[in-house]
C-alpha positions, -999 to +999 in steps of 0.1 A: +000+000+000+013+034-010+016+059+020-003+091+019+014+118-003+033+148+011+040+174-016+063+192+008+086+162+009+111+163-020+111+125-022+074+121-025+061+111-060+033+136-056+059+164-062+063+155-098+025+154-104+021+188-088+048+201-111+031+187-142-004+199-133+006+233-120+032+242-146+024+270-170+015+247-198+001+219-177-024+241-160-034+258-193-038+224-211-059+210-182-080+241-181-087+241-218-095+204-219-122+211-193-142+225-223-141+190-240-121+167-262-095+183-285-071+172-311-034+182-308-037+210-334-068+224-318-052+223-284-021+241-297-042+268-313-063+272-281-032+275-258-014+302-276+024+304-272+030+268-265+055+251-289+046+218-305+074+201-286+064+215-252+027+206-258+037+171-267+058+168-236+031+183-214+004+160-227+027+130-223+034+139-186-003+145-179-012+112-196+014+094-175+000+110-143-035+097-152-050+132-158-053+131-196-066+104-218-051+099-253-072+081-279-057+072-312-083+066-340-072+040-366-078+063-397-055+078-423-042+103-415-040+093-379-063+112-356-055+116-319-080+130-294-071+143-259-096+145-231-096+146-193-098+115-171-121+117-141-090+127-120-080+152-146-115+168-145-112+171-108-078+188-110-088+210-140-119+223-121-097+235-093-072+250-117-099+268-137-112+281-103-078+296-096-077+311-132-111+327-126-100+342-093-069+356-110-089+371-138-115+386-114-087+402-094-064+411-122-066+449-117-055+446-081-028+421-089-014+442-117-015+473-095+005+454-068+031+444-094+034+480-106+038+493-070+064+466-063+083+474-095+082+511-088+095+506-053+123+483-065+133+509-092+134+536-065+106+556-080+086+558-048 
């Protein structure tokens, strides 16, 4: 039986999963897949700025962690669909909640960044 995880312990396997799910691209991919199944190209267009290589690596890590399901359709040309597993949906809902909070509070967060930068630059 696997002991309970502890993300604060550097030796815990949960640490890698946290890294995958909460990385810049991992969080964005999970959040976008909450809208439904997408093909690789659709996902790449939906998550602007991600390179093909980084998207492939991110999807592979999330699939390995059991958060994303990859379905290959036996057609020519090959068609691959990506969707969330039940665990992936659970995580993505929480990540999307965080994204919503950030978007709702963006003016205050940007103001805090500007104030910090101004103070660091000696402009205050």
